N, C-alpha and C positions, 0 to 999 in steps of 0.2 A: 574377499568378495569380488566378483567382477560381473560386469553386464556390457551389453553392446554399446558402442559409441552412438551418439545422436547426430543428426544432421546440423551442421553450423551454417545457419542463415545471417543474412544481413539484416539491418533494421526494416521493419515493415513500415509501408509508407504511411505517413501521417502528417498533421499539421506540425507536430512536434519535430519532426525529422526535417522538414522544410524550413523551419524557423530555428534550428539548433544554432548556437554560437560559438561550438568548439567542435572542430573536426578531430576527435581523439580517437588515436589508434594505438593498439597494443599488439606486441609481437605473438607468435604461436609459442608455446613452451617447447624447447627442445633441449634435451640432455637433462641432466640431473641437477637439482639445487637442493640446498638445506635451509631450513628457517626454523624459528622458534613455532610458528603457528602457519598452517596452511588453511585458506579460506576458499571455500568453494561457492561460487554465486558472485556475479558482478552486479547485483542491483543495490538498492539502499541498505540492506542488511549487511551484506558482505562489505560494501565499500566503507560504510561507517565503523563497523568493526575493525576492519584493517586500519581506519584513521585512529581510532581510540586504542588500540594496541601499539601502533607505532608511537604515539604520543607519551605512551608509558614505556618506551624504550625496548619494544620487542620486535624481531625482524619477521616481517609477514611476507608471504607469497600468497596472491590471489589468482585464482582459477575461473575463468568465464568461458562456458562452452560455446557461446556465441559472440555478442557484441555487449560492451558495458551499457547497463540499462536497457537491454532488449526485451525484457519481459515487463511485468507490471510497472516496475520503476520508471520506465520511459514512456508508458502508454497510458497511464491513468488519467483520471479527470482532473488532476492537479489541485484537489482541494485538500487544504491544510486544516483540520478540524481537530478540536480538542477531544481527549478522551481515549480509552483503550477498552475493547471489550464491550459487551451489551448485557444489561441486567445484572451488574456485579454483586448484587445482593444474593445471587444464587450460590455465591461461593462463601457465604458467611459461616456456615456449618464448618467448612475447610479451613479457612483463614482467620475467622473472628471477625467482629465488627472493626477492629482496629486495622486488621489486615486488608478487608475491603475498602477501608477508608484510605488506605497508603496506596491502593491500586488507583483509586479516583485521583489522588494528587499526583501520581506519576503521569496519568492521562494528561494533566494539565502541564507538567514538566516537560512532557515530550514535545509539545509545539515550540517550546522555549529552546529546547536542544536543536531543532531545526533553525530557529532564528539565529541562534549564536553560531551555527556552522556556517550559515550564509555569511553572516557578518565577519567572522574569523578570516575567511578565506576570500572575502569579495566576490562571492559566485553571482553572476548576472543572470537570475532566473525569474525575474519579473514578480518578485515577492510583492503581494498586494493584500492589505488587511481588511477584513469584512466579510462576515458569512452570515446566512440566514437560514434557520430551519423553517420549512413551511408545512403549515397544518392542512391536510386534506379534510379533516373532520374535527368538530368542536372538541371532542376528547383529546386531540392532539395539543390543543392550547391548553388543557388542563395538565397535560403531562409537562409542557414547557414552562408554566408557572411554578410546578414543583421543581423542575430542572434548575430554574433560576433561583430559588431560595436554597437549594442544596449548594449550587456553585457559590453563591455568596457566603454560605455558611463555612465553605471550604477556603475562604480567603481569596475568590477570583478577583483578580486586580482590572479586568477589562469590562468595557460596558456591555451589558446585557439589557436589552429592551425589548418588551413585548409589543407586537405590532397588531392592532386589531383589523378587523377585515376593511373597515371603512379608511383605513390609512395603508393598506397594503400596496397601492399603487404606487406610493413613494418608494418602494422596493422593488416591486416586480410588475411588469405591465401584462398581467394575466388575471382572468376571473376564476381561475381553477381553485384557488385557495380561500380558507377561511380565516387566516391570520399567520402568524409567524413570531419568531424570537430572532432578534439580531444579536450577533456575538462579534465585536470588535478584537477579540483575541484570537480568532480563527480567520483564514482567508484562503488564498489560492496563489499558484506559482507554475512555472514551466517545469514540469518533472524531469523531462529528459536534460535539460540545460542544468538542473540540479545535480542529477546523477554524474554527468559529465564534468561538471564543476568539482564534484566530490572525487573522481578519479583523479583529477589533475591535483588535488589536494594531497590524497593519498600517496600520489608518485613523488611530490615534493617532499614528503616526510620519510621516503626511503622504501616504500612498499613497491614490491615487483608486481606488476600486473600484466596478465596473459589473457588474450581473447583467443576464440576458435580453438580452445584447448579443454574439449570435454573429458571429463573423468571417465576412465574405462575400467578402473579397478581400484580398490582400497585395501591395503594389507594393514590390519589393526595389530596394536601391540604397544609396548612402551615407546618405542619409535614407529609412527605410522608412515606409511608410504602410500602416496596418491599417484596412480599411474594415469597418463594420458597417452593418446597415440603415439606421441613422438618424444615423451620425456616423463619425469617423475620428480616429486617432491618428498623429500623426507623431513618430518617435522614432530615436535614433541606433542603438539596438540592441533586437532582439527576442528574447524567450524563449518557447519552445512548452513548455507543461507539460500537454499534452493527453492523455498516456498512451493508454489503450484506446479513448479517445472523441475521435479525430482528426477524424472526419466531413469528410475531405477537406481539411483546413488544410494538410497537407504530406505528399503521397503518398509520397514517399521515407522519411519516417519512420514512416508508417501501415503500410508493407509490412514493417516489422522488428519488429512487435509483433503479437501475436495476441490478441484479445480473449477471455478465458476466463471463463465464468459460475461465479460462486460464490454460494452460498444459505444463508441463516440462518433459523431459526425460534426464536421466544422462547415459553417456556411460561407459563402464569399463575404468579403468585407461589407459591413453594413454602413449606410450613412450615420453621421453622427447624430442626427434627430432620432432614427429608429433604434440605434444602439441605446440611445439614453431613454426612449419609451420603454424598451424591454428590461433593462437592469439600470435604472437611474443612478443608483450610487455604486456601480461596478463591483458588486458583492459576488461571492460564490453563493449558490442556492442548491438546496436539495429538499424533496419532500419526504413523507413519512411512510410510503407504501413499500410492501415487501419488494416489489420489482420497481424500485425506485427510479425517479427522474433526478439528475443533477446536472447543473449547467452554469456557464460563467461567459463572460466576454474576453477574448483575447486583446492583447495590445494594439492589434490591427483592426479591431471592432468587429471580429467573426463571432457569431454565437458557437460556443463548444457545447454540444448537447449529448449527454450520455446516460446510460442505464441499462435496462433490460438485463437483469442478472440471470444468466443462463446455467442451469445444471445439467443440461442434457449431453454435454461433451461435443455439441456439434454447433459451428458458428452459423449464421445466417447466410444464404447464398449471396445476398446482396444487402449488405448492412445498411447502406443509405435507404434503400426501400423499405427496409424494417423499421428503421429509427425515425424516418421522416413523420409518418403519421403520429407518432408520439410526441415529436417536437410540435407539429401543429395543433393537437390537443392543448397544448400549453400556450401557445403563440400563433394562433390563426393568421396573424398579420404576417407571417412570413410565407405565405403560400406561393408567392413568386419568387422567392429568393432560391438562388442556387446552392446546392450542396457541393463543396470543392474537394472535401477530404472525408473518407471514412476508414475506421480501424476498430479493432477490437483486441483482447487479450484475456489472460486469464488471471484472476485473483484467487488466493488461497483463503479458504473458509474452513473452520473447524466446527465440531459439533456444539461446543458450548460458546462459541463466539470470541473465546479469550484467546490472545496471542500464547502460542506455545513456545516456551523459553526453557531451556534446560540442558542436560547432558544425557547420553545414553547410558543406562544403568550397566550394561554389560561392558562398556568402553568408557570410562570416566574421563578420559581424555578427549573424547569427542563431544563437542557442543553443538547446539541447534537453536534456531529460532525461525518461526513460521506462522501461518494462519492468520494473518492480521485482519481479515473479515471486512475489508473496506475502509480501514483506518491506517493504511500502510504508510502512508507519507510521513506521519509522525511516529507511529508504533515501531517502525523499523529503526528509527534513530534512538529510541528508548531502549529497544533490545540490544543494539550494538553497544550502549554505554553498560547495560546490565552484563552481558557477555564479557566484555573487557574488564570489568570489576572482578568476575568469578575467575577468569583465566589467570590473571595476575595475582590472585589472592587477596584481593581487598574485600573488606567486609561489604556484602551486597544484600541489603534487606530485599531489593527487587528480586534477585536471583532467587533467594529462598523463598519469597512469596510464589512467584510464577511456577517454579518446580515443584511446589507441593500439590499444585492442582492436577488431577488426573484428566486424561484425555481419551476418549474412547475411539477406536478404529471404526472407520464407516464399513458397514456390512456390504457383502457381496463381491468383495474382490474389485479389481480394475474394470472387469466387464459388466457388472450390475450396479457398481456404486453410483454412477452418474444417473441412470434411469430411477433408482429408487429416490434418490434427491429430487429430481425432477417431479417425480409424484408429489413428494412433500411439499414442494413450492407451489405446485398447481393447488393443492388443498389450502394453502395459507391464502393464496389470491382469491380463491373462491370464498373464503371466510371473510376476508375484508371487502369484497366486491370490487376488485380493482382491476377488471377486465376492460 
């Protein structure tokens, strides 16, 4: 299989880039290498799969088309939130009640995997605990109560506290919400610094990392050959961790994930008084709408405000102009505050909102993980553990569960897939009245 090379760009401008703590550079692949496993993709999926495999004694080469953490891993909202998937009960018919319960437990374990990775390698990424789901409507509070009871029933060890409307200003300085639920087992971090720290960890374990080394062709077989413009890697097994940035690497996987645009703005540094008014407890926050708002404070007291999940395939011409009115609906007190940074990127979303983890039926030595649907910071780390267990022949309840779930291809091909999903998104917004 072959396909055209893609352009290799540097990092997009963002507050994350301006505040990165590692200037991590990798060479371009030249010549031929051999390894047990070749990993394609230098985001959280690829980096952590490489770490997990190296810790199990395997030789690994990682290829990244652009820069480490260039995609969603280095641009996302930085929210580390419990759980994987949405509405897991929909999979009861396939996995059974016990299988669904296992997925829920793995969604809690995923956050702890991130915590342990940061601690193990001393990664400086501003990890801060504390998160609050915000209710836009009273029925959302009913959902929070049910979620809390279920989490306690699963043995969740962290504080979960419902906040009624009259106490909500202790969490967020906005009148837009009717309540919330605090979760002290979730939080926020600097995603690009996490990715760069994990790249450094992978290198320390012997992983060979290459940037600006886009895959141009893959020869399948018992020994796989992965070609780039200037080199190639021969490996017994291949991991594809491309998510929303497949660019022709594997069309059958690309058809199961829709790239959805998400956008973030960062204000100028706020006064200590204003920052405390907006988010008194320095938590990450997120509302419940389809086109959700998510936001938090940076260590230098900027408001990082994100959202506006776009399925159109086109970015706004001016992200700040597009996002600022959304921010002011939540925080009108920021009307005179300057926006210093604006950026966006693509997250990968599947039709059933469950991460897709498995191997290609026609090529059983090709593994993949993708479509994290907004929970990528934690779900990628879980996927990496599951893939490493499967590749090294360890019993993996997670791999067995995730690979059982079928995932439909989005209709319409590349040309019509995004417009069809944009119409679906519009219908959902009309239903919830979130314009």
